[in-house]
C-alpha positions in Angstrom: 0.0 0.0 0.0 1.4 3.5 -1.0 2.0 6.3 1.5 -1.2 8.1 0.6 -3.2 4.9 0.9 -1.8 4.3 4.3 -2.5 7.9 5.4 -6.1 7.7 4.2 -6.7 4.3 5.8 -5.3 5.6 9.1 -7.3 8.7 9.0 -10.6 6.9 8.1 -10.1 4.3 10.8 -9.5 7.1 13.4 -12.5 9.0 12.2 -14.7 5.9 12.7 -13.2 4.5 15.9 -11.3 7.2 17.7 -12.7 8.3 21.1 -14.3 11.7 21.4 -11.0 13.2 22.7 -8.7 12.7 19.7 -5.0 12.8 19.9 -3.1 15.6 18.2 -1.7 13.4 15.4 -5.2 12.3 14.4 -6.3 16.0 14.2 -3.4 16.7 12.0 -4.3 13.9 9.6 -7.9 15.1 9.5 -6.7 18.6 8.7 -4.6 17.4 5.8 -7.4 15.5 4.3 -9.8 18.4 4.6 -7.3 20.7 2.8 -6.3 18.0 0.2 -9.3 15.8 -0.6 -7.5 14.6 -3.7 -5.4 12.4 -1.4 -8.5 10.3 -0.8 -9.3 9.9 -4.5 -5.7 8.9 -5.2 -5.7 6.4 -2.4 -8.9 4.8 -3.5 -7.7 4.5 -7.1 -4.5 2.9 -6.0 -5.6 0.7 -3.2 -9.4 0.8 -3.2 -10.2 -2.7 -2.0 -7.7 -2.6 0.8 -8.9 0.8 2.0 -12.5 -0.3 1.9 -11.7 -3.5 3.8 -10.2 -1.4 6.6 -13.2 0.9 6.7 -15.7 -2.0 6.6 -13.9 -4.0 9.3 -13.8 -1.0 11.6 -17.4 0.0 10.9 -18.6 -3.5 11.7 -16.7 -3.5 15.0 -18.1 -0.1 15.9 -21.6 -1.3 15.0 -21.2 -4.3 17.4 -20.1 -1.9 20.1 -23.2 0.2 19.5 -25.4 -2.9 19.6 -23.9 -3.9 23.0 -24.5 -0.4 24.4 -28.1 -0.4 23.2 -28.8 -3.9 24.6 -27.4 -2.9 28.0 -29.5 0.3 28.0 -32.6 -1.8 27.0 -32.0 -4.2 29.9 -32.2 -1.3 32.3 -35.6 -0.4 30.9 -37.0 -3.7 29.7 -40.2 -4.2 27.7 -42.9 -6.4 29.5 -44.6 -8.8 27.2 -47.7 -10.7 28.3 -46.5 -14.1 29.6 -49.7 -16.2 30.1 -49.3 -19.9 30.9 -49.7 -22.5 28.2 -47.5 -20.9 25.6 -45.3 -23.0 23.4 -41.9 -22.8 25.0 -38.5 -24.6 25.3 -36.3 -24.7 28.3 -37.0 -24.6 32.1 -39.8 -22.3 33.3 -37.6 -20.9 36.1 -34.7 -20.1 33.7 -32.9 -16.8 34.6 -33.1 -15.7 30.9 -36.3 -15.7 28.9 -36.3 -15.1 25.2 -39.6 -14.1 23.7 -39.5 -14.6 19.9 -41.9 -12.7 17.6 -42.0 -14.6 14.3 -43.8 -15.0 11.0 -44.0 -18.5 9.6 -43.6 -17.2 6.1 -40.7 -14.9 6.8 -37.4 -16.2 5.3 -35.3 -14.6 8.0 -37.5 -16.1 10.7 -36.7 -19.5 9.3 -33.0 -18.8 9.6 -33.4 -17.4 13.1 -35.5 -20.4 14.3 -32.5 -22.7 13.9 -30.2 -20.2 15.5 -32.3 -19.7 18.6 -32.8 -23.5 19.1 -29.0 -23.9 19.0 -28.8 -21.2 21.6 -31.2 -23.1 23.9 -29.1 -26.2 23.4 -26.0 -24.2 24.4 -27.7 -22.9 27.6 -30.1 -25.8 28.6 -30.4 -24.8 32.2 -30.5 -21.0 32.1 -32.5 -20.1 29.0 -36.1 -20.4 28.1 -37.7 -19.6 24.7 -41.3 -18.5 24.4 -42.7 -18.3 20.9 -45.1 -15.6 19.8 -46.5 -14.5 16.5 -46.1 -11.4 14.4 -48.4 -12.7 11.6 -49.9 -10.3 9.1 -50.6 -12.2 5.8 -53.5 -14.7 5.4 -51.5 -17.8 5.2 -49.1 -16.6 7.9 -52.0 -16.3 10.3 -53.3 -19.7 9.3 -49.9 -21.3 10.0 -49.9 -19.6 13.4 -53.3 -21.0 14.2 -52.3 -24.5 13.2 -49.2 -24.2 15.4 -51.3 -23.1 18.4 -53.9 -25.8 17.8 -51.3 -28.5 17.5 -49.6 -27.2 20.6 -52.8 -28.0 22.5 -52.3 -31.6 21.5 -48.6 -32.0 21.9 -46.0 -29.2 22.2 -43.3 -31.5 20.7 -45.4 -31.9 17.6 -46.0 -28.2 17.4 -42.2 -27.5 17.3 -41.9 -30.2 14.6 -44.7 -28.5 12.7 -42.8 -25.2 12.9 -39.7 -26.7 11.4 -41.6 -28.3 8.6 -43.4 -25.1 7.7 -40.2 -23.1 7.7 -38.7 -25.7 5.3 -41.7 -25.5 3.0 -42.5 -21.8 3.1 -43.0 -21.5 -0.6 -45.6 -24.3 -0.7 -47.5 -22.9 2.3 -47.5 -19.4 0.7 -49.0 -20.8 -2.5 -51.3 -23.5 -1.2 -52.2 -22.5 2.3 -54.3 -25.0 4.3 -53.7 -27.8 1.8 -50.0 -27.9 2.7 -50.6 -27.1 6.4 -53.0 -30.0 6.7 -50.4 -32.3 5.1 -47.7 -31.1 7.4 -50.0 -31.6 10.5 -50.6 -35.1 9.3 -46.8 -35.8 8.9 -46.1 -34.7 12.5 -48.8 -37.0 13.8 -51.5 -34.4 14.8 -55.0 -35.7 15.4 -56.8 -34.4 12.3 -60.3 -34.3 13.9 -59.2 -32.5 17.0 -57.1 -30.1 14.9 -60.1 -29.2 12.8 -62.2 -28.4 15.9 -59.4 -26.5 17.7 -58.8 -24.3 14.6 -62.3 -22.9 15.1 -61.6 -21.7 18.7 -61.8 -18.0 19.0 -59.2 -17.9 21.8 -56.5 -19.1 19.4 -57.3 -16.5 16.8 -57.4 -13.9 19.6 -53.9 -15.1 20.8 -52.4 -14.7 17.4 -53.9 -11.2 17.0 -52.9 -10.2 20.5 -49.3 -11.3 19.8 -49.2 -9.2 16.6 -50.7 -6.2 18.3 -48.2 -6.5 21.2 -45.3 -6.5 18.7 -46.6 -3.5 17.0 -47.3 -1.7 20.2 -43.6 -2.2 21.1 -42.7 -0.5 17.9 -41.5 -3.5 16.0 -41.9 -3.4 12.2 -40.2 -6.5 10.9 -39.5 -10.1 11.9 -37.9 -11.8 13.7 -37.6 -9.9 16.9 -36.3 -11.3 20.2 -36.9 -9.9 23.7 -34.0 -11.2 25.9 -35.3 -10.5 29.4 -37.2 -7.6 27.9 -34.4 -6.1 25.8 -35.2 -6.2 22.1 -32.8 -7.7 19.5 -34.0 -7.3 15.9 -33.3 -9.6 13.0 -31.7 -12.9 12.4 -28.5 -12.1 14.3 -25.6 -14.6 14.6 -25.5 -17.2 17.3 -22.4 -15.7 18.9 -24.2 -12.3 19.4 -27.2 -14.1 21.1 -24.8 -16.1 23.2 -23.2 -12.9 24.4 -26.5 -11.1 25.1 -27.8 -14.1 27.1 -24.7 -14.0 29.2 -25.2 -10.2 29.8 -28.9 -10.7 30.6 -28.2 -13.6 33.0 -25.9 -11.3 35.1 -28.3 -8.3 34.9 -31.4 -9.6 36.5 -34.5 -11.8 36.6 -36.4 -13.0 33.5 -40.1 -12.3 33.1 -42.5 -15.0 34.3 -45.9 -16.3 33.2 -48.8 -14.2 34.4 
């Protein structure tokens, strides 16, 4: 890398990552760049990919730091979801960390996140509980949520198997709705007659609608979203981030319990 490229890389890294009270040499580099912007153009022309890699790496590190700060701040003022008994959940009821997941069965990113959060529960079998909620807006998303809740009344294990199958066949469910949902329910061993009856229960429809309203009232706009002891984490974030946040939440305080 040429001298100008090195200068630009150093300056941009400092601009992104330097604490508020900058050192004198950083100020001097910034002054030079302000007075000679052609240096930036020359550096990018000569070593563009290398310069951009430095910038991107530093920006990602800064973003992670900001996410950690936001999470810690949210833990101090946690959201309080309704935690009624009988919800589909994994992990011990008295776990110090409760993760409430708002998900849409036909959301691609929710499918990705489902596997990640289950791995998280496996990593923390004694101190983490997952409670599944819905953020369903489309017709077939709502139907899939109803099927899940109805099957959960029969056998929670079959409900989780149903979830995995729906995520694996999102395209089919989107296109064919109940036809595919019925087939999946049969594959996981659900009682078809009881399922048909339970799908008509108003309390299940009310539960799905209440979950979606709760998510919106919290200001969530997309899926998936996780509340880790009340602190929101948006999107299909990597397992290592969830692992870290679970550790922070476990040290910070008590998880919400069923009401």
